[in-house]
N, CA, C and O of each residue as an XYZ file, in Angstrom:
624
protein
N     132.773    123.863    106.509
C     131.556    124.655    105.761
C     131.356    124.253    104.039
O     130.318    123.999    103.428
N     133.085    124.321    103.451
C     133.101    125.240    101.882
C     132.407    123.352    101.328
O     131.681    123.154    100.353
N     132.802    122.526    102.066
C     132.031    121.322    101.391
C     131.167    120.531    101.725
O     131.219    119.301    101.705
N     129.915    121.548    102.208
C     128.482    121.276    102.476
C     127.858    122.204    101.453
O     126.936    122.009    100.661
N     128.504    123.112    101.652
C     127.608    123.796    100.041
C     128.118    123.262     98.706
O     127.283    123.026     97.832
N     128.860    123.141     98.570
C     129.459    121.896     97.160
C     128.677    121.280     96.173
O     128.752    121.540     94.972
N     127.623    120.132     96.897
C     126.797    119.714     96.299
C     125.676    120.559     95.750
O     124.947    120.191     94.829
N     125.564    121.999     96.527
C     124.382    122.478     96.174
C     124.473    123.110     94.957
O     123.697    123.162     94.003
N     126.082    123.808     95.258
C     126.568    124.804     93.759
C     126.568    123.459     92.754
O     126.270    123.758     91.598
N     126.772    122.416     92.915
C     126.933    121.651     91.987
C     126.158    121.414     90.740
O     126.390    121.257     89.541
N     124.669    121.478     91.906
C     122.781    120.825     91.130
C     122.910    122.204     90.999
O     122.427    122.596     89.936
N     123.282    122.893     91.542
C     123.136    124.282     90.936
C     123.177    124.463     89.424
O     122.509    124.397     88.393
N     124.288    124.715     89.898
C     125.406    124.619     87.706
C     124.600    123.511     87.151
O     123.936    123.837     86.167
N     124.514    122.540     87.455
C     123.876    121.251     86.667
C     122.388    122.070     86.006
O     122.161    122.065     84.796
N     121.587    122.653     86.879
C     120.749    122.845     86.691
C     120.247    123.840     85.092
O     119.426    123.703     84.186
N     121.240    124.761     85.455
C     121.746    125.990     84.983
C     121.913    125.386     83.892
O     121.089    125.057     83.039
N     123.178    125.229     83.952
C     123.244    124.491     82.085
C     122.573    123.238     81.286
O     122.882    122.838     80.163
N     121.402    122.638     82.312
C     120.617    122.063     81.603
C     119.448    123.184     80.969
O     118.766    122.856     79.998
N     119.353    124.031     81.379
C     117.846    124.925     81.349
C     118.749    125.929     79.920
O     118.203    126.232     78.859
N     120.353    126.312     80.347
C     120.430    126.561     78.638
C     120.501    126.384     77.307
O     120.403    126.985     76.237
N     120.845    124.628     78.097
C     120.614    123.833     76.904
C     119.073    122.899     76.447
O     118.851    122.114     75.525
N     118.215    123.419     77.561
C     116.662    123.794     77.200
C     116.327    124.785     76.151
O     115.723    124.558     75.103
N     116.905    126.167     76.667
C     116.283    127.047     76.357
C     116.324    127.226     74.681
O     115.581    127.968     74.038
N     117.359    126.375     74.151
C     118.414    126.706     72.524
C     117.295    125.755     71.782
O     116.893    125.938     70.633
N     116.945    124.884     72.513
C     115.522    123.651     71.790
C     114.176    124.036     71.229
O     113.151    124.131     71.905
N     114.264    124.233     70.032
C     113.014    125.265     69.346
C     112.489    123.900     68.928
O     113.087    123.291     68.041
N     111.425    123.386     69.498
C     110.219    122.325     68.715
C     109.437    122.806     69.162
O     109.541    123.916     69.684
N     108.166    121.988     69.096
C     106.467    122.422     68.375
C     106.484    122.970     70.332
O     106.997    122.468     71.332
N     105.446    124.494     70.027
C     105.104    124.824     70.956
C     104.017    124.257     72.141
O     103.279    123.316     71.851
N     103.963    124.855     73.431
C     104.282    123.917     74.205
C     103.094    124.321     75.166
O     102.589    125.443     75.135
N     102.688    123.313     76.024
C     101.444    123.028     76.137
C     101.250    122.710     77.402
O     102.197    122.209     78.007
N      99.621    122.989     78.284
C     100.342    122.248     80.046
C      98.389    122.001     80.042
O      97.467    122.734     79.685
N      98.440    120.731     80.577
C      96.585    120.447     80.721
C      96.885    120.199     82.462
O      98.028    120.122     82.912
N      95.459    120.079     83.436
C      95.728    119.813     84.299
C      94.624    119.073     84.488
O      93.536    119.544     84.821
N      94.959    117.365     84.196
C      93.423    115.985     84.615
C      93.470    116.253     85.988
O      94.335    116.679     86.754
N      91.721    115.704     86.146
C      91.788    115.851     87.973
C      92.998    114.532     88.988
O      93.246    113.336     88.839
N      93.316    115.282     89.676
C      94.117    113.899     90.558
C      92.605    113.103     91.159
O      91.410    113.289     90.928
N      93.149    112.427     91.778
C      92.593    110.822     92.284
C      92.211    111.735     93.831
O      91.284    111.151     94.394
N      92.712    113.070     94.689
C      92.689    113.437     95.873
C      92.187    115.141     95.517
O      92.050    115.446     94.332
N      91.956    116.091     96.501
C      92.152    117.300     96.114
C      93.658    118.331     96.579
O      94.247    119.322     96.146
N      93.781    117.294     97.790
C      95.412    117.512     97.728
C      96.614    116.813     96.914
O      97.796    116.982     97.212
N      96.122    115.922     95.739
C      96.968    115.949     94.736
C      96.701    116.484     93.190
O      95.697    116.507     92.478
N      98.220    116.946     92.991
C      98.332    118.021     91.995
C      98.659    117.064     90.551
O      99.671    116.362     90.570
N      97.834    117.064     89.397
C      98.011    116.818     88.282
C      98.821    117.544     87.359
O      98.064    118.469     87.066
N      99.899    117.727     86.695
C      99.670    118.222     85.332
C     100.532    117.649     84.493
O     101.476    116.910     84.771
N     100.119    118.073     83.319
C     100.325    117.462     81.964
C     101.135    118.709     81.456
O     100.825    119.868     81.733
N     102.636    118.192     80.374
C     103.365    119.316     80.441
C     103.468    118.916     78.397
O     103.069    117.758     78.272
N     103.698    119.273     77.542
C     104.236    118.689     76.675
C     104.802    120.401     75.386
O     104.453    121.580     75.314
N     105.674    119.604     74.731
C     106.295    120.649     73.819
C     107.097    121.041     74.085
O     108.013    120.301     74.444
N     107.281    122.581     74.077
C     108.873    123.039     74.017
C     107.500    124.355     74.834
O     106.616    125.028     74.303
N     107.993    124.195     76.422
C     106.471    124.573     77.832
C     107.348    126.260     77.610
O     108.564    126.426     77.711
N     106.498    127.145     77.351
C     106.351    128.829     77.660
C     106.522    129.507     78.352
O     105.663    128.972     79.053
N     106.941    130.533     79.121
C     105.973    131.219     80.127
C     104.672    131.415     80.524
O     104.691    132.113     81.539
N     103.579    131.136     80.210
C     102.221    131.464     80.245
C     101.976    130.257     80.465
O     101.018    130.201     81.236
N     102.534    128.727     80.047
C     102.674    127.316     80.832
C     102.842    127.208     81.685
O     101.933    126.707     82.347
N     104.317    127.632     82.497
C     104.878    128.182     83.561
C     103.915    128.772     84.800
O     103.858    128.301     85.936
N     103.403    129.567     84.444
C     102.496    130.663     85.055
C     101.316    130.244     85.393
O     100.759    130.624     86.423
N     100.715    129.265     84.412
C      99.693    129.136     85.478
C      99.922    127.916     85.760
O      98.920    127.502     86.343
N     100.742    127.049     85.663
C     101.135    125.745     86.480
C     101.420    126.664     88.296
O     101.100    126.212     89.396
N     101.999    127.805     88.033
C     102.578    128.269     89.218
C     101.633    128.894     89.620
O     101.919    129.505     90.649
N     100.399    129.065     89.218
C      99.753    129.850     89.863
C      98.383    129.116     90.868
O      97.716    129.506     91.827
N      98.446    127.606     89.849
C      97.587    126.929     90.722
C      98.449    126.043     91.704
O      97.979    125.836     92.823
N      99.855    125.426     91.323
C     100.024    124.892     92.594
C     100.373    126.079     93.731
O     100.250    125.692     94.893
N     100.830    127.594     93.532
C     100.361    128.479     95.067
C      99.401    128.270     95.167
O      99.328    128.368     96.392
N      98.291    127.984     94.807
C      96.487    128.416     95.526
C      96.729    126.762     96.089
O      96.252    126.564     97.206
N      97.146    126.038     95.690
C      96.827    124.965     96.255
C      98.137    125.062     97.790
O      97.801    125.184     98.968
N      99.344    124.979     97.355
C      99.774    125.766     98.808
C      98.565    125.719    100.261
O      98.153    124.857    101.037
N      98.316    127.396    100.001
C      97.203    128.232    100.591
C      96.741    127.166    100.763
O      97.276    126.494    101.646
N      95.595    126.574    100.025
C      94.542    125.542    100.796
C      95.281    124.311    101.721
O      94.545    123.587    102.392
N      96.222    124.173    101.732
C      96.170    122.487    102.159
C      97.855    123.072    102.261
O      98.489    123.786    101.484
N      98.307    122.324    103.785
C      99.038    122.059    104.688
C     100.375    121.608    103.970
O     101.480    122.148    104.025
N      99.955    120.404    103.241
C     101.463    119.597    101.772
C     100.557    119.406    100.739
O      99.390    119.452    101.129
N     100.759    119.131     99.093
C     100.272    118.521     98.362
C     101.299    117.497     97.642
O     102.490    117.808     97.612
N     100.829    116.187     97.016
C     100.686    115.691     96.583
C     101.253    116.063     94.729
O     100.459    116.841     94.200
N     102.642    115.553     93.606
C     102.507    116.003     92.721
C     102.895    114.583     91.706
O     103.753    113.723     91.908
N     102.060    114.698     90.733
C     102.136    113.563     89.843
C     102.822    114.927     87.976
O     102.727    116.015     87.407
N     103.070    114.371     87.982
C     104.012    115.350     86.772
C     103.866    114.250     85.034
O     104.358    113.146     84.803
N     103.209    114.932     84.340
C     103.363    113.829     83.174
C     104.680    114.570     81.895
O     104.972    115.741     82.139
N     105.251    114.058     80.904
C     105.849    114.840     80.434
C     106.271    113.600     79.103
O     107.311    113.681     78.448
N     105.676    112.976     78.995
C     105.920    112.136     77.909
C     105.840    113.324     76.080
O     106.438    113.002     75.053
N     105.466    113.862     76.144
C     105.545    114.986     75.305
C     106.717    116.438     75.339
O     107.329    117.079     74.485
N     106.625    116.464     76.366
C     107.983    116.954     76.877
C     109.449    117.076     75.936
O     110.248    116.203     75.599
N     109.414    118.833     75.631
C     110.631    118.931     74.691
C     111.814    119.799     75.251
O     113.018    119.731     75.004
N     110.694    121.130     76.567
C     112.114    121.909     76.618
C     111.830    122.875     77.269
O     110.630    123.004     77.511
N     112.491    123.608     77.646
C     111.593    124.945     77.979
C     111.491    126.304     77.555
O     112.073    126.857     78.488
N     111.051    127.455     76.570
C     111.718    128.295     76.648
C     112.414    129.345     77.524
O     111.468    129.952     78.026
N     113.589    129.911     77.997
C     114.637    131.260     78.470
C     113.269    132.027     79.403
O     113.377    132.176     80.620
N     112.223    132.396     78.769
C     111.498    133.140     79.964
C     110.143    131.984     80.956
O     109.355    132.410     81.800
N     110.264    130.589     80.504
C     108.926    129.872     81.565
C     111.249    129.950     81.936
O     111.851    131.008     82.117
N     111.637    129.135     81.931
C     112.963    128.950     82.917
C     113.175    130.293     83.596
O     113.017    130.038     84.790
N     113.335    131.054     83.524
C     113.267    132.213     84.384
C     111.942    133.107     85.080
O     112.117    134.051     85.850
N     110.978    132.748     84.765
C     109.716    133.194     85.543
C     109.749    133.197     86.976
O     110.038    132.315     87.785
N     109.341    134.544     87.124
C     109.838    135.100     88.687
C     108.100    134.157     89.398
O     107.917    134.191     90.615
N     107.324    133.619     88.724
C     106.416    132.430     90.142
C     106.745    131.420     89.422
O     107.329    130.716     90.247
N     106.764    130.960     88.606
C     107.219    129.873     88.180
C     108.855    129.383     89.476
O     108.901    128.290     90.040
N     109.431    129.955     89.568
C     110.313    130.102     90.597
C     110.005    129.998     91.984
O     110.470    129.158     92.755
N     109.266    130.821     92.230
C     108.542    130.704     93.789
C     108.204    129.989     93.878
O     108.300    129.625     95.050
N     107.611    129.156     93.141
C     106.794    128.235     93.372
C     107.176    126.923     93.190
O     106.450    126.057     93.677
N     108.554    126.475     92.354
C     109.335    125.446     93.520
C     109.789    125.461     94.169
O     110.043    124.439     94.807
N     110.393    127.087     94.605
C     111.321    127.077     95.912
C     110.014    127.028     97.728
O     110.165    126.702     98.906
N     108.857    127.580     96.845
C     108.146    126.922     97.827
C     107.631    125.212     98.040
O     107.488    124.686     99.143
N     107.520    124.878     97.389
C     107.673    123.341     97.165
C     107.943    122.494     98.127
O     107.382    121.588     98.744
N     110.117    123.653     98.046
C     110.103    122.479     99.211
C     110.410    122.458    100.472
O     111.438    122.116    101.057
N     108.322    123.300    101.219
C     107.982    123.107    102.340
C     106.173    122.336    102.500
O     105.561    121.946    103.495
N     105.788    122.384    101.014
C     104.695    122.181    100.512
C     104.349    120.472     99.894
O     103.254    119.967    100.145
N     105.540    119.609     98.986
C     105.376    119.088     98.527
C     105.445    117.785     99.438
O     106.154    117.896    100.438
N     104.996    116.925     99.293
C     105.679    115.833    100.514
C     106.183    114.850     99.063
O     107.381    114.637     98.874
N     105.312    114.409     98.284
C     105.630    113.234     97.340
C     105.723    113.826     95.873
O     104.755    114.521     95.563
N     106.729    113.675     94.896
C     106.298    114.308     92.966
C     107.100    113.163     92.633
O     108.245    112.781     92.876
N     105.920    112.672     91.876
C     105.944    111.570     91.215
C     106.366    112.745     89.153
O     105.824    113.810     88.858
N     107.277    112.071     88.374
C     107.184    112.409     87.172
C     107.102    111.103     86.044
O     107.896    110.165     85.965
N     106.046    111.320     85.315
C     106.111    110.004     84.598
C     106.341    110.393     82.731
O     105.820    111.282     82.057
N     107.347    109.291     82.336
C     107.947    109.839     81.141
C     108.537    111.249     80.860
O     108.317    112.099     79.997
N     109.792    111.124     82.463
C     110.541    112.708     81.542
C     112.089    112.127     80.984
O     112.874    111.290     81.430
N     112.090    112.984     79.832
C     113.061    112.976     79.404
C     114.656    112.676     80.114
O     114.784    113.141     81.247
N     115.824    111.966     79.556
C     117.078    110.990     80.249
C     117.403    111.897     80.974
O     117.977    111.365     81.925
N     117.383    113.048     81.118
C     118.211    114.674     82.071
C     117.478    114.609     82.849
O     117.785    114.222     83.976
N     116.282    114.955     82.524
C     115.420    115.127     83.651
C     114.849    113.831     84.534
O     113.799    114.058     85.137
N     115.149    113.135     84.609
C     114.423    111.934     85.194
C     115.754    111.654     85.966
O     115.661    111.448     87.177
N     117.011    111.629     85.358
C     118.200    112.396     86.136
C     118.823    112.557     86.919
O     119.687    111.953     87.554
N     117.917    114.336     86.877
C     118.486    115.220     87.907
C     117.931    115.229     89.395
O     118.414    115.462     90.503
N     116.149    114.710     88.679
C     115.089    114.000     89.632
C     115.961    113.132     90.397
O     116.675    113.603     91.282
N     115.952    111.929     90.123
C     116.836    111.019     91.094
C     117.816    111.351     91.593
O     118.478    110.388     91.982
N     118.414    112.654     91.849
C     119.974    112.688     91.516
C     119.584    113.798     93.143
O     120.297    113.664     94.138
N     118.576    114.653     93.132
C     117.320    115.103     93.948
C     117.054    114.723     95.199
O     117.238    115.132     96.346
N     116.454    113.608     94.513
C     115.483    112.947     95.344
C     116.413    112.522     96.955
O     115.721    112.297     97.948
N     118.107    112.441     97.088
C     118.826    111.893     98.059
C     118.757    112.937     98.652
O     118.593    112.750     99.858
N     118.830    114.479     98.224
C     118.991    115.646     98.612
C     117.810    116.956     99.133
O     117.807    117.676    100.132
N     117.079    116.880     98.220
C     116.340    117.746     98.971
C     114.754    117.173     99.327
O     114.234    116.222     98.742
N     114.061    118.035    100.505
C     113.331    117.664    101.725
C     111.966    116.772    100.822
O     111.197    116.091    101.500
N     111.863    116.817    100.010
C     110.693    116.083     98.958
C     111.026    114.583     98.984
O     112.080    114.113     99.414
N     109.997    113.890     98.471
C     110.129    112.667     98.358
C     109.366    112.508     97.166
O     108.155    112.335     97.027
N     111.166    112.684     95.529
C     111.124    112.552     94.536
C     111.265    111.386     93.201
O     112.392    111.183     92.749
N     110.325    110.808     92.740
C     110.414    109.168     91.860
C     109.953    109.079     90.275
O     108.755    108.794     90.296
N     110.350    109.189     89.079
C     110.481    108.599     88.012
C     109.770    107.675     87.634
O     110.041    106.710     88.348
N     108.598    107.279     86.526
C     108.053    106.397     86.235
C     108.229    106.215     85.047
O     108.410    107.301     84.497
N     108.287    105.033     84.068
C     107.769    105.021     83.133
C     106.476    105.335     82.404
O     105.479    105.531     83.100
N     106.395    105.392     81.353
C     104.958    106.024     80.494
C     104.439    104.485     81.090
O     103.416    104.529     81.773
N     104.928    103.431     80.927
C     103.929    102.156     81.557
C     103.854    102.119     82.491
O     103.101    101.164     82.679
N     104.187    102.622     83.657
C     103.857    102.523     85.341
C     102.865    104.212     85.596
O     103.129    105.192     86.294
N     102.217    104.045     85.082
C     101.188    105.044     84.728
C     100.624    105.666     86.524
O     100.833    106.520     87.385
N      99.708    104.326     86.131
C      98.912    103.584     87.452
C      99.159    103.085     88.482
O      98.359    102.813     89.377
N     101.066    102.794     88.446
C     101.590    103.245     90.066
C     102.237    104.906     90.532
O     102.335    105.540     91.583
N     102.572    105.125     89.125
C     103.133    106.664     89.752
C     101.552    106.876     90.591
O     101.576    106.831     91.821
N     100.464    107.062     90.015
C      99.372    107.339     90.447
C      99.396    107.234     91.835
O      99.505    108.151     92.649
N      99.241    105.561     92.117
C      99.011    105.778     93.149
C     100.207    105.686     94.265
O      99.739    105.625     95.402
N     101.624    105.660     94.217
C     102.530    106.246     94.364
C     102.386    107.595     95.067
O     102.474    107.808     96.276
N     102.154    108.445     94.106
C     102.029    110.179     94.601
C     101.285    110.399     95.789
O     101.722    110.957     96.795
N      99.491    109.677     95.545
C      98.866    109.645     97.255
C      98.581    109.212     98.147
O      97.703    109.400     98.990
N      99.940    108.085     97.884
C     100.067    106.455     98.437
C     100.215    106.822    100.314
O     101.290    107.325    100.641
N      99.558    106.663    101.033
C      99.493    106.905    102.759
C      98.561    108.187    102.992
O      98.294    108.218    104.194
N      98.056    109.086    102.424
C      96.141    110.071    102.180
C      95.783    108.793    102.424
O      96.073    107.607    102.269
N      94.243    110.370    103.339
C      93.634    109.906    103.216
C      92.600    110.175    102.210
O      92.884    111.150    101.514
N      91.534    109.630    101.935
C      90.778    109.577    100.731
C      90.020    110.920    100.604
O      90.379    111.882     99.924
N      88.975    110.830    101.329
C      88.691    113.184    101.700
C      89.713    113.978    102.076
O      90.400    113.424    102.934
N      90.059    114.968    101.802
C      90.891    116.144    102.060
C      89.767    117.045    102.097
O      89.945    118.246    102.299
């Protein structure tokens, strides 16, 4: 029993350490854009700078609204200018709730141009969480977009 919880504890500890490290970084102010997706069930978010609670809250509200509307969604996250989170963003309750609900509602999670640490965490989590997750370099944006909604009907 203790062994089966070890990977979860390790990932949780690693994630907490990364959040603390990110919270210390003070770069340019954060922003959030939501470009249109290829399908109504594909959510696209572009995050940049040092993301704060307002951006995470807006993103969480849009994700939770999609969860009410669709059985499952796919997500395409663009991070070419992302530098970190503020402590308030990392601990936002709506953001945490959306993240937890994602485990049952997100089918595919494509992340484009993540920082090295985030890409490593996403690739590690892909084998553990019940969401298909994959990272892509910025040059493969079209491939990421296609993979995120692959297997979906064109009209939802």
